[in-house]
N, C-alpha and C positions, 0 to 999 in steps of 0.2 A: 516345759511339758504339763499338761493337765490331764487328769485321771478321776474319771466318777464311775461310781456303782449305782446303777438304776435300781429302783424298786421292781423285783421280779414280777410283781402283778401288772406292772404297766410296761408294754412294750415300746413306748414311745422314748427314744434315745435323747439324752441330755445334750444340748450343744455347748460345746466348749470353744471359745474364741481364742484366737491366737494374735497377739498384738502385731501391730504395723512394725516393720523391720525395714531399714535402710537399704536401698538397693546395691548390691556390692559390686557392680560394674566399676564404680569409683575406687572401690578397694583394690580391684585389678590394677588400675592405672596408677595407683600409688606404689604397689608392688613392683610393678615393672619399672618404673621410675627409679624407684630405690636400688634396683637390680643392676641398672647401667654402671654404677660408682663401685660394683663388687667385684674383684678379681675373680671370685668363684662363680661368677655368672658372666664371664666375659664372652661364652660362646652362646649365650642365649638363657632365657629364662620363660617357664610356663606356669600359669597360675590358673587354677580349675576351683571354682567354688560352687557346691551343692548345696540348694535348700530344700529340705525335705520334710514334709507334713504327712502325717498318717492318721488315719481312724480306724477303728477296730471294733467290732461287736462279736461278743461270746455268749453261747448258750449250752446248757447240758439239763440232761434230765428234765426236758420240756419247761426250761426257765430262761430268761436271759440272765447272765451274771455279771458280765462287765462290760462297759463300753468306754472309750476314752480317745483322746487326741493328743499326738505328740509332734514336736516340732525340733528339728535340728539344722544347723549350718554348720558345715565343714569346709576346709580349704586343703587343697593338695598343691604342692610347689615342686617344680623340678627346676633346679639350677643347673646350668651346663657350664664346665670349667675347661679350659685349655690345659691339658696336663703333658707331660712326657708320654709321647707315643699315640696321642689321639684326644679325644674328648670324653669327660667323665661325668655322670649325674649324681646330684645330691637329691634325694626325694623325700619329702616329710609330709605328714598330713596332720589334722589337729583341729578340733571345734574352734571356731573363730566368733567373735562378736563384733570386731572393730577393724578398721583399716590398720591400726597400729599393730595389732596383733597378726596379720597376714604379712606386714611388712617384716616383722621380727621372724617369721616363719621362713622367709626368702633369705634372710640372712644367714639363719642355721643352716639351710640346705645348701647356700653357697659355700661355709665352711666344710661342709660334707665333701662337696664335689671338688674343692681344691685339694683335698687330701685323698681323693679316690684314684683308682685305676681306670683305663680307658674302656668305654663300652664297646662291645664287639658290634652293636648294632647301631652305632652312631651315623647319623646323616643328618646334613644341614635341615633346619626347621623349613617349613613351607609357609607362604602366606595363604592361609584358607579361606581370607575374605573376612568382610565385616557384615553381621546382621543387623538390620535396621532396628530391630527390638532388643539390642544389647543393653540399652537402659531401662528396659522395663522391669517392673518388680516381678516377684516370685508368684507363681501359681500356688493354690493351696487345696488342700483335702480337707471337707468339714464333715463331722458327725452327722450331719442332716442329709447325707446322701444315703443314708440308712433308713430314713423314716418310713418309707413305704415297705423296705423289707421287714422291719422290726414289727409293724403292724400285721404283716402277712404272717410272720412267725408266730405272733401272738394268739392268731386264728388256728394256726396250725397246732399249737400247744393244746387249745382248748379242745379241739377235736381229737386229739390223740388219746384223752384220758389216760387210763393205765393199760392201754392196748400195745402201746410201742412208746420208745424214748427217742428223743431227737438230741443230737448233739451237733456242735460245728461252730464256724465262726466265719466272719468276714472281715476283709481289710481293704481298704483304699490308700494308696500311696501316690503322692504327687511330688515329683523332684525337678526343680529348675537347675539347670546347668549353666554357668557362664564359663566360657574358656577364653583366656588371653595369652598371647605368646610375644616375645619380642620381636618375631618376625612379621607382626602385623595382623596376625589372626584375631579375630574378636567374634566369638559364635557364643549363641544362646539357644537353648532347646528346653522343652518340656517333657518329660517321660511321665505317663499314667500308668500305673498298675492295679489292678482291683482283683481279688479273688475271692470265693466262696466255696466251702466246703460244707455239705450236709450229710450227715450220717445217721441213720436211722436203726434201731435195735429193737429185738424183742426183749421181754422182760428177763429173759434167761442170759441175756447178753450173748448168745451163740449165733443166732440168726442176726445177720449184720449186713447193711447195704450202703453204698457211698455213691454219691454224685458230686461233680465239681464244675465250677464255671469260672472263666476268666472275663473280665470286662474292665473297660478303661474308666467308667463312670457310674455304673450300677444302673443306670437308665434302662438298661435292655434285660434286666434280671426279673423273670417271672416267678416269683417264689412258690406261688400255687402251683405251676406246672413241675418246679423243681419238687416240690413235696409229693406230688402225685407220681413222678418219675421214681423217686427212692423207695416211695410206699409200695409200688408195683414190684420192685427188685425185692422188697422185705417179704412180700407174698410168695415169691419164688423159694423163699428160704424156708417156707413151711414144710416142703417136703425134702428130707435130706438123704442124700445118695453118697454113699462110700464108693469111690473109684480108686483102682491101684495107680502106680506111677505108670508113665509109659507115654508114647507119642500120640498126641490126638489133633484132629482137624480143631483149629481154633480160631475163633473171632476177636479181633483186638479192636476196641474202640478207639477213636483218635488220641484220647488222653494216654492210652497204654503205649500206642505206637509212638507218641511223643517221648515218653520216659526212655525209650530204646534209642531214637533217633538223637534227641538231645546228647546223651553220651557219646555216639559216634561222631556228632559234630564238634565236641570238646577235644576229640582226638585226632581232628585233621589238621594239624600242623604240617605244611610242607617239609619244613626242615627234618622234623622227627621222622618223617617218612623216608626221606633220602637218606637218613642215618641208619635205615633198616630197623626201626624199633616199633613200627605200627602196622596194623592190618593194611594201612594204604601203601606200605613200601613195595617196591619192584627189585628187580634183580640188579645187581652192580650199582648201587645207589641211585637207581632210578625211582619212580613212584607208579602208581597205577592208575595216574591221570590219563584220560582216554579209554580206560577199560570200560566195558559194560557190567556194571553191577547187579543191575535189576534186570529180570526177564520182561516185566510190564514196563510202560513207558512213564515211569516215576520222576517227576521232577522235584527237586528240593532247592529252596533258595532262601535267602534273607533279605529283606529289604526295609530300612529304617523309616520308609515314607508308607508301608503298607497300612491301610486303613484300620483304626483302631487296634493296631498292633505296634504304634509308632515309636522309635528310639530317636537319639540324637543323630542327625546325617552327618556326622564328623566324628573323626576318631578322637576318642577321649579316654586317657587312661593317665593314673598317677604313678603306676609301676610297670615294668616291663616284665614280659613272661616269654622266655626263649623261644623264638620262632613264631610266636602267637600275638604278641602286642609289644610295642616300643613306644616308650615315652617321647622318642624324638619323631613320631608321626603324628602327635597331636595336632589337631587342627587340619588335618588331610580330609577332604570330602569324601563321604562315604556314600553309595549308591547300592541298587539291586545287585547281589551277586548270588549266581546260579552254581550251586555245588554238586548236584546229579541233574543231568539234561537229557530227560526221557530214557533214564536209568544209567546214563553213562557218566562215570567220574569226570566232571569238567574242570575243576581245580581244586586247590587246596589253600588254606589260609597261610598269607605270607605277610611280612613285614617289606617296608621298603628296603630295608639293608639287605634281605634275602632276594628280593627280587634284582635289586642292583647288583649283587654277586653273582647271579645267574645272566646278566647282562641284559634284563628286561628294560624295555623303555619305559615301563611302569615304576621303576626305582628312580632315586634321585638324580637329576640330570646335573651337569658340570655346575651350574649355578644354584644348584639346590632348590630348583623351581618346581612348580605343581606336576602332578603326573598327567598324562594321557587319558586315563580312564580312571574309575573309582578303585580304591584298593580293596583287594579282598581282605574284608575285616571281620572279625568275628561279632557282628552285631547280635545283639541278644533278642532276637526273635527268629523263627523258623517257620518255614511254610512247606507244605508238601500237597502235591496233587497229581492226578493221572488221568483227570478227566472223568473219572467214575460219578454215577448220578444215584447210585443205591443209598439208602439211609440204613443205619445200623438194624433197624427193625426188619427192613427187607431183607438184609443179608441172613437175618436170625430165620425169617420166612423160607428161604431157599437152602437151607441147611437141613441134611437127612439126619447126621447125627454128629455132635461136637460139642465142644465147650464154649462159652461166652465168658471171656476173661477180662472182667471191667477194670480192674487196677493193680499195679504192680508196687513192690516196696522192698526197701532193704537190698537195692541193687549193688552188687559189688563187682569188680573186674577180676576175671580170673588168669586170663592170657592175653597180653596186650598184642601180640603177633596175629591172632585170630579176631581180637576184640570179642572174646568170650565173656559172657555176663552171667552172674547168677543172681537169683533173688527169690522172694518168696510171692506168693499171692495174698490177697488180703479184701476183705469185705464183698465178697462176691465171686465165685467161680459158679457158673451156671451150666447144667446139662441141658443140651438142645436136642430135641427128638422130633422128627417129622414137621421140623418148621415151628415147632414151639418150645418154650423154656418149661422143663418137667421138674426141675428142682434144684436145689444148692448142693454143690459138690464140696467134699472136704478140700482144704488147702493143699498147696504142694509148693516144693520147690522147683523152679525150673533153671534150666541151662541153655542159652542161646546167645548167639552173635548177631546183632542188628545187621550187619554187613552180610552175612550168610543168609540172614532173614529176607533181605531184599529179592535175592534170586528166587527163593521160595514162595513168594506172594502171589496167590492165584486170583485174587479179586481185590480190587480197591473201590471204596464207596465214595461218597460226597465228601469233599473236604469242608470243614468249618471250624471256627475258632473253638478250642478246647481248653482244658486245664489238665496238665499232668499231675500225678500224684506224688511220686518220689521228689522230683526236683522243683516243685512250685515255689520254693522258698528263694531260689535264684533264677529260675527261668520260667516265666509265667506267659510269655506271649507266643503262642503256637497255632497253627491253623493245620489241622491233619484229617485225613479221611479214616474211617474204620478199614480194616484189611482182613482178608482170609487166609490162613498160614496153615497148610496140611502139615502134620507131624510136628506140632510144637511140642518141645522136649519138657515134659513135666518129670523130672529126674526121680524126686523121692516124695513120698506123702509127708505133709507137714502136719502137727498136730496142734499148730498155734490157730486159735480163733480169730 
């Protein structure tokens, strides 16, 4: 890892090079070959190697503060052992720098598996195919991706003078994933994630505005346009309006909607729903699959091949999560999966073991072969559309009186059976009157269920790639529209700035 601190007077970032690294596909072959002779891996072995490079740029008080580049390489191994009553797994992960270290990790995982208890989600490994680029080296992220951004920020800092302050950061991460299994799977994928948060404040630090963007490469970031957008929001803060708690017609930009729907997506395990513990549970051990959840034709889906939102098109996980993810599904091809189909709940997240237990042909067959269609897998991207064409600005212009709620934070779950969430507003709640933003409103604590909110949405705008505020450390790739929600529940006034 390398880290540098630039001269704050010079917005040009310093380039930090990452030394050439050996291609780890050969390490996977060495590790799988060693696993053949291990009793603790007699039922199979999975080796996942991730090579991650990231670059970052940070600024505060109208000056660049740090920039740097980091590089990590980690291995996750899963050894599968035949034990009394079934198959047990031993899962380990660690940083690695050589084939010998990966082999040693497999041996330790095999020892764990041999002494373990049977996995309830055990299914035979599938052959997920062989990628032609399996032997290619890692892709990388370089600090040079921020050259144009840093220059633009330098100009913005100069123009700001002492009228307002800029804070924020930019990050670009590129992760190359290699996956190999004893069933013959050899897969490689490159995942790119970039995010930018720009915050502008008045010198009294009360007036505050935020904008964010998600990008795979920063080639599409127009920092001049972003600066103009955040400064327009900051100007709205010059007129400060105190409003009481209550229910208000509220416009949520796509990023705020993403924060709510991501949380709903994380709770979409079919197993949990059948056990009666989630908002997606039906009576008598059933689920709400097939029920109309949204009044408008809102469609929500995941797709690992969605342009500029790409993720690995195969299941890859070093640990199992009950009902959500299984190490036994590693290598299974993953495609587009629709969760809401024009407002109807289309499916829930399942593992092959859960599908097989329900008698689905999408579970493992008698030979442990491949499935008939892509497995519903929780791909880390989420897209929502309902065919709307209105921009956020157009939705504001058509509002008689309401609130524009730009971002949410500190979101917590209150009631899992209704998925009632609570949280705070931050960096911009604005009053809209007669189609114009007339001032900044005090912050609120809000209480809403994203599932209940779906049926109350009365307008959906144009869907576009957005960055959520609360969850963007973990979930960055979203495409969402702005929406209009009557009677959004601002439960109490918050004194937080």
